[in-house]
C-alpha positions, -999 to +999 in steps of 0.1 A: +185-207-413+190-224-379+187-262-376+190-287-348+228-286-347+228-249-343+200-250-317+218-277-297+251-258-295+233-225-287+215-242-258+246-258-245+265-225-248+238-207-228+240-233-200+278-234-202+278-271-211+298-291-236+283-313-263+286-351-262+285-365-298+282-402-304+291-421-336+274-453-347+275-470-381+240-471-396+229-507-401+253-522-375+246-549-364+215-550-385+189-527-402+164-526-372+189-519-345+200-484-354+168-467-344+168-484-311+205-475-305+199-438-315+170-436-289+192-453-263+220-428-269+195-399-265+183-415-232+219-416-220+222-379-225+239-377-259+234-343-276+242-351-312+245-384-331+268-391-361+254-417-383+280-434-405+270-444-440+286-478-445+312-478-473+334-506-486+367-487-485+367-465-453+403-454-454+402-431-424+387-457-401+404-481-379+396-518-377+366-514-353+348-490-376+358-509-407+342-541-394+311-521-384+307-509-420+313-545-433+286-558-409+262-531-420+267-538-457+263-575-452+231-568-434+218-550-465+222-513-455+223-489-485+225-452-488+188-451-494+184-473-464+203-448-442+178-421-452+149-444-444+165-451-410+166-413-403+129-411-411+123-438-386+144-420-359+125-388-366+092-406-357+105-407-321+132-381-317+144-346-326+181-352-317+205-336-342+218-361-367+250-357-387+258-380-416+294-392-415+305-405-449+330-407-477+324-390-510+317-421-530+282-429-516+271-393-521+285-391-556+268-423-566+235-411-552+238-376-568+250-346-548+219-324-552+194-352-547+213-365-517+214-331-500+176-326-506+166-361-497+187-363-466+174-330-453+138-340-460+144-373-442+155-354-411+193-352-413+209-319-401+245-320-412+271-340-432+307-346-428+324-359-460+358-371-448+375-370-482+361-338-497+382-307-489+363-274-490+385-260-517+379-290-539+341-287-533+343-250-544+355-261-578+323-280-586+290-262-591+269-291-576+289-289-544+294-252-540+258-239-540+234-234-511+231-267-492+203-278-469+227-298-447+253-281-425+287-288-440+309-300-412+347-301-418+377-319-403+409-303-391+438-325-382+469-319-360+490-317-392+468-290-408+489-259-415+479-226-399+469-210-432+448-240-442+431-240-408+417-206-417+404-219-450+387-249-435+373-231-405+358-204-427+340-231-448+327-250-417+291-250-405+274-265-375+307-275-358+343-282-367+355-317-360+391-316-347+409-349-351+430-351-319+457-373-333+472-385-366+462-419-380+429-437-382+400-439-358+403-461-327+407-461-289+439-446-275+455-449-241+461-412-238+449-379-252+472-357-273+490-329-254+486-304-283+448-302-283+446-269-264+471-251-287+454-264-318+419-253-306+433-218-300+444-216-336+410-229-348+390-205-326+411-176-339+399-184-374+362-190-368+335-188-342+321-222-351+320-247-322+348-272-321+343-308-312+373-331-306+373-368-314+395-398-324+405-422-296+384-410-266+370-439-247+371-433-209+353-408-187+386-393-176+397-387-212+362-373-220+363-349-191+398-336-199+389-330-235+356-313-225+376-288-204+392-276-237+366-281-264+330-273-272+322-309-277+336-344-273+331-372-299+332-409-290+329-434-318+351-465-319+345-473-282+307-473-287+310-493-319+332-519-301+304-524-275+279-529-304+302-555-319+305-573-285+268-575-279+257-581-315+220-587-321+213-597-285+182-583-267+204-563-243+223-543-270+207-510-265+208-512-227+245-522-228+254-492-250+234-468-229+251-481-198+285-476-214+278-442-227+261-427-196+293-422-175+311-407-205+282-382-209+283-374-172+320-367-174+315-343-202+286-326-184+306-322-152+328-295-167 
C-alpha cells in the first residue's frame, strides 16, 4: 500500500527532482513550537520531515541533537506527546512524516501498539537507529506486517554483503550516513558517497537519501547531484537552539532552510 513517503518520491522522480528532508526534534524548544516549525519547513519547500522522538541516551547524536533532546524532555515531551503533535500537524498538512528514534521509547510503548497508534496519528515511516533488520526478524512483534514504512541506515563502513541485507529490508527510502561518527555539521562532504550509493542501488531500487553533516547550499547541491534525497538535521536544530522560544523562531528556520532547498532543487 502506498503512503505519503512513496507518493513524494514518485512525484519527485517523475519531475526529475531530489528530495529535501529536514530533521527536527519533537518538543524542541517546547511542546507548542513543533507544529509551527513543521509548517514553516513545508513553506520553505521541504519534501519530508523527520521528527525525532526525544530520548535520554541518544548515542548516535552529536552535541547539538543531544541538547535538543534534553530541551524537549525538560519541556515535557513524551512518546505519547509526539503522536499528539503529529495529529496536530495533520490538521494543517499532508507532508510525509518519518519518526526518527531509538529502540527504547518504542519498546517501552509496545511495538504493535506504537506502530498502530503512530500510523493512525498520521506518521508515515520510522527509522529506529539501533535496530538492525536481522535482529528485528528474530522477534515476532517486529517482523510482521507494519503500518509504518521501515527505513534503514547504511553507513560508510557497512560491508557489501550487509548492504544487500539492509537494502532488501528497507522501505520508503534508505538513509545513507555519509561519514563515520555522530551527527553534526561538517566542513566538507565525504568523497566516497558516489561509490557507496552505486553499491546500494545495485542491491535495491529504494530511493537513497544522504545525511550527516550537510549544512551549506553548496554541500546540499553536491550531494543532491548523487543521491535521491538530502537530509539536513543538526544545522536546523542549531538554529532552533539559537532562537529558542522567541516569536521569530519559525521565520528564522524557514529563512535558513530555503536556500538549502533551492540548492537541492537546482539539480
